[in-house]
Backbone as a chain_set.jsonl record, in Angstrom:
{"seq": "MHSSKNFSKALCCGSIDCSVLAPGSVERVEGGYKVNTGWWKGYNPFFVAWDRALPFSPDGHYHICINYDEDGFVPKVRCFIVPPSAV", "coords": {"N": [[109.334, 85.789, 105.195], [111.898, 88.083, 104.738], [112.186, 91.589, 103.943], [112.214, 91.944, 100.477], [113.954, 93.664, 99.377], [116.473, 93.316, 100.394], [117.758, 91.17, 99.017], [117.123, 91.483, 96.34], [117.974, 93.905, 95.522], [116.285, 95.84, 94.709], [113.537, 98.023, 95.249], [110.92, 96.536, 96.683], [108.615, 95.056, 98.408], [107.546, 94.752, 101.817], [107.867, 92.307, 104.488], [105.231, 91.636, 105.118], [103.9, 91.739, 102.749], [105.038, 89.906, 101.049], [105.411, 86.529, 99.981], [106.398, 83.101, 100.078], [105.995, 80.924, 97.384], [104.067, 77.97, 96.911], [105.345, 74.748, 95.935], [104.888, 73.904, 92.52], [103.067, 75.917, 91.937], [103.799, 77.764, 90.085], [103.968, 78.26, 86.66], [105.785, 78.113, 83.711], [105.079, 79.967, 80.914], [104.275, 81.053, 77.551], [105.926, 84.031, 77.099], [106.15, 84.601, 79.814], [105.283, 83.967, 83.204], [102.775, 81.964, 84.708], [101.07, 82.367, 87.583], [99.723, 80.899, 90.366], [98.507, 81.813, 93.249], [96.729, 80.908, 95.106], [95.461, 82.311, 97.092], [94.07, 84.707, 96.401], [91.109, 84.616, 95.446], [89.369, 84.7, 92.41], [91.149, 86.427, 91.274], [93.159, 84.899, 90.412], [94.767, 82.935, 87.908], [97.745, 84.941, 88.322], [99.526, 86.755, 85.821], [102.879, 87.104, 85.016], [105.213, 88.881, 83.297], [108.235, 87.915, 81.521], [110.26, 89.9, 81.737], [109.669, 91.136, 84.118], [110.378, 89.511, 86.158], [112.497, 88.917, 88.889], [115.64, 87.648, 89.228], [116.66, 86.723, 91.877], [116.267, 84.976, 94.001], [116.994, 83.873, 97.201], [116.797, 81.367, 98.252], [116.122, 79.474, 96.39], [113.434, 79.203, 95.833], [110.267, 80.331, 94.488], [109.038, 83.618, 94.981], [106.474, 85.91, 95.789], [105.335, 89.236, 95.77], [102.707, 91.128, 96.714], [100.566, 93.872, 96.368], [97.972, 96.354, 96.62], [95.777, 98.063, 94.274], [95.226, 101.622, 93.741], [92.718, 102.087, 94.857], [92.566, 100.181, 96.756], [91.416, 97.673, 96.457], [91.872, 95.824, 94.318], [94.149, 93.269, 93.895], [97.623, 93.38, 93.001], [100.615, 92.358, 91.354], [103.595, 93.254, 92.729], [106.312, 92.594, 92.957], [108.102, 89.842, 91.634], [109.925, 87.203, 92.456], [112.387, 85.039, 91.425], [114.136, 81.853, 91.197], [117.523, 82.017, 90.002], [117.936, 80.153, 87.943], [115.514, 80.005, 86.692], [115.031, 81.95, 84.846]], "CA": [[110.364, 86.295, 104.334], [112.286, 89.45, 105.032], [112.008, 92.48, 102.814], [112.92, 91.465, 99.299], [114.978, 94.64, 99.001], [117.764, 92.811, 100.825], [118.424, 90.319, 98.044], [116.84, 91.845, 94.952], [118.565, 95.225, 95.274], [115.222, 96.689, 94.185], [112.502, 98.291, 96.225], [109.732, 95.724, 96.425], [107.641, 95.133, 99.469], [108.026, 94.233, 103.086], [107.55, 90.91, 104.807], [103.788, 91.371, 105.165], [103.402, 91.691, 101.38], [105.732, 88.88, 100.277], [105.208, 85.151, 100.41], [106.997, 82.022, 99.298], [104.953, 80.18, 96.692], [104.099, 76.519, 97.058], [105.824, 74.024, 94.752], [103.855, 73.629, 91.528], [102.145, 77.031, 91.73], [104.318, 78.612, 89.013], [104.119, 77.575, 85.379], [106.385, 78.937, 82.657], [104.224, 80.016, 79.732], [104.812, 81.972, 76.549], [106.025, 85.423, 77.521], [106.32, 84.826, 81.248], [104.909, 82.969, 84.209], [101.416, 81.914, 85.229], [101.274, 82.169, 89.012], [98.515, 80.669, 91.129], [98.846, 81.979, 94.661], [95.785, 80.173, 95.933], [94.813, 83.136, 98.117], [93.173, 85.737, 95.888], [90.081, 84.003, 94.603], [88.855, 85.629, 91.416], [92.26, 87.139, 90.656], [94.161, 83.909, 90.04], [96.189, 83.115, 88.173], [98.396, 86.175, 87.891], [100.519, 86.594, 84.773], [104.049, 87.962, 85.212], [106.061, 88.835, 82.101], [109.641, 87.546, 81.753], [111.094, 91.034, 82.139], [109.311, 91.586, 85.467], [110.899, 88.543, 87.126], [113.796, 89.259, 89.478], [116.331, 86.37, 89.492], [117.451, 86.915, 93.087], [115.766, 84.165, 95.106], [118.109, 83.402, 98.019], [116.576, 80.009, 98.744], [115.737, 78.588, 95.304], [111.98, 79.155, 95.703], [109.6, 81.499, 93.931], [108.439, 84.513, 95.963], [105.641, 86.931, 95.166], [104.986, 90.366, 96.624], [101.46, 91.656, 96.172], [99.886, 94.946, 97.072], [96.683, 96.669, 96.018], [95.697, 99.273, 93.457], [95.0, 102.857, 94.484], [91.459, 102.003, 95.594], [92.713, 99.209, 97.832], [90.579, 96.504, 96.261], [92.37, 94.865, 93.336], [95.545, 92.903, 94.14], [98.528, 93.406, 91.849], [101.963, 91.865, 91.638], [104.604, 94.313, 92.794], [107.57, 91.937, 92.639], [108.071, 88.39, 91.481], [111.323, 86.827, 92.641], [112.538, 83.668, 90.942], [115.504, 81.319, 91.228], [118.246, 82.41, 88.802], [117.804, 79.148, 86.895], [114.164, 80.057, 86.128], [114.892, 83.022, 83.839]], "C": [[110.663, 87.722, 104.732], [112.076, 90.297, 103.793], [112.842, 92.009, 101.633], [113.965, 92.464, 98.818], [116.367, 94.124, 99.355], [118.473, 91.996, 99.761], [118.133, 90.681, 96.603], [117.523, 93.143, 94.551], [117.562, 96.175, 94.633], [114.196, 96.902, 95.288], [111.263, 97.484, 95.859], [108.725, 95.97, 97.522], [108.265, 94.613, 100.751], [107.528, 92.827, 103.332], [106.056, 90.636, 104.869], [103.19, 91.269, 103.767], [103.972, 90.53, 100.576], [105.514, 87.496, 100.868], [105.979, 84.201, 99.504], [105.848, 81.255, 98.664], [105.155, 78.677, 96.848], [104.66, 75.877, 95.792], [104.657, 73.722, 93.809], [102.917, 74.793, 91.246], [102.592, 77.982, 90.625], [104.512, 77.764, 87.762], [104.738, 78.548, 84.38], [105.504, 78.825, 81.427], [104.84, 80.996, 78.736], [104.78, 83.399, 77.08], [106.224, 85.657, 78.997], [105.926, 83.649, 82.106], [103.433, 83.096, 84.537], [101.556, 81.507, 86.692], [99.93, 82.026, 89.712], [98.878, 80.724, 92.602], [97.945, 81.159, 95.565], [95.06, 81.041, 96.944], [93.816, 84.125, 97.564], [92.191, 85.131, 94.908], [89.531, 85.063, 93.652], [89.95, 86.409, 90.708], [93.383, 86.183, 90.267], [93.817, 83.328, 88.693], [96.647, 84.506, 87.738], [99.322, 85.823, 86.733], [101.637, 87.585, 85.055], [104.95, 87.784, 83.993], [107.503, 88.52, 82.477], [110.435, 88.715, 82.319], [110.734, 91.624, 83.492], [109.849, 90.658, 86.554], [112.286, 88.963, 87.593], [114.511, 87.977, 89.867], [117.245, 86.438, 90.713], [116.981, 86.062, 94.262], [116.937, 83.584, 95.903], [117.994, 81.938, 98.424], [116.134, 79.03, 97.665], [114.237, 78.45, 95.092], [111.475, 80.412, 95.009], [108.983, 82.297, 95.077], [107.598, 85.533, 95.202], [105.313, 87.994, 96.209], [103.79, 91.047, 95.971], [101.001, 92.819, 97.033], [98.631, 95.279, 96.279], [96.739, 97.932, 95.181], [95.355, 100.471, 94.343], [93.727, 102.827, 95.32], [91.521, 101.002, 96.736], [91.93, 97.931, 97.658], [91.196, 95.433, 95.372], [93.841, 94.541, 93.628], [96.369, 92.967, 92.86], [99.91, 92.957, 92.291], [102.915, 93.048, 91.619], [105.967, 93.756, 92.412], [107.36, 90.443, 92.531], [109.535, 87.944, 91.455], [111.464, 85.339, 92.341], [113.956, 83.176, 91.179], [116.229, 81.73, 89.945], [118.11, 81.425, 87.648], [116.454, 79.209, 86.188], [113.998, 81.141, 85.082], [115.519, 82.615, 82.53]], "O": [[109.747, 88.486, 105.033], [111.817, 89.77, 102.711], [114.028, 91.712, 101.775], [114.773, 92.144, 97.947], [117.34, 94.463, 98.681], [119.688, 92.12, 99.613], [118.843, 90.22, 95.71], [117.636, 93.443, 93.363], [117.948, 97.202, 94.075], [114.018, 96.048, 96.156], [110.634, 97.736, 94.832], [108.058, 97.004, 97.54], [109.383, 94.098, 100.75], [106.855, 92.232, 102.49], [105.647, 89.49, 104.686], [102.08, 90.76, 103.613], [103.436, 90.201, 99.518], [105.444, 87.32, 102.084], [106.18, 84.47, 98.32], [104.847, 80.969, 99.32], [106.284, 78.19, 96.908], [104.47, 76.403, 94.695], [103.575, 73.333, 94.25], [102.043, 74.67, 90.389], [101.859, 78.902, 90.262], [105.133, 76.702, 87.797], [104.265, 79.674, 84.225], [105.216, 77.725, 80.955], [105.812, 81.684, 79.05], [103.725, 83.906, 77.462], [106.446, 86.794, 79.412], [106.197, 82.493, 81.779], [102.902, 84.202, 84.632], [102.089, 80.442, 87.004], [99.096, 82.93, 89.656], [99.483, 79.796, 93.138], [98.346, 80.761, 96.659], [94.132, 80.567, 97.6], [92.792, 84.369, 98.201], [92.414, 85.133, 93.698], [89.262, 86.194, 94.06], [89.708, 86.993, 89.652], [94.449, 86.625, 89.838], [92.634, 83.24, 88.365], [96.019, 85.154, 86.9], [99.844, 84.709, 86.673], [101.382, 88.763, 85.304], [105.394, 86.675, 83.694], [107.948, 88.81, 83.588], [111.197, 88.547, 83.271], [111.423, 92.524, 83.97], [109.783, 90.985, 87.739], [113.142, 89.321, 86.785], [114.04, 87.27, 90.758], [118.455, 86.236, 90.603], [117.271, 86.395, 95.411], [117.778, 82.881, 95.343], [118.965, 81.335, 98.881], [115.806, 77.884, 97.969], [113.808, 77.658, 94.254], [112.169, 81.427, 94.953], [108.466, 81.719, 96.033], [107.965, 85.964, 94.109], [105.049, 87.688, 97.372], [103.858, 91.484, 94.822], [101.041, 92.759, 98.262], [98.272, 94.548, 95.356], [97.628, 98.767, 95.35], [95.214, 100.332, 95.558], [93.657, 103.464, 96.371], [90.634, 100.973, 97.588], [91.786, 97.167, 98.612], [91.05, 94.244, 95.655], [94.686, 95.437, 93.611], [95.88, 92.649, 91.776], [100.316, 93.149, 93.437], [103.027, 93.755, 90.617], [106.697, 94.371, 91.634], [106.545, 89.857, 93.244], [110.281, 88.279, 90.535], [110.768, 84.5, 92.913], [114.876, 83.977, 91.343], [115.599, 81.786, 88.889], [118.165, 81.83, 86.487], [116.264, 78.53, 85.179], [112.93, 81.25, 84.48], [115.5, 83.386, 81.57]]}, "num_chains": 1, "name": "protein.A"}
């Protein structure tokens, strides 16, 4: 995936931080989304609030951009890009 800045109009992350999520890995729950990336054992699932979702997915898939906290150890969601129909 290319930098999500191109289609979200927001500064997110670059291609090394963003990934397309597999079908079935996102569940709509009260207040937002439960996201299971499958890669960060011990930190899954992530919760993303409704107001943090960016409805700018260019391909109809969910995308997540993750970086780390200041110490470089704990992953955190920087951007969560959803299909417009998912908000």
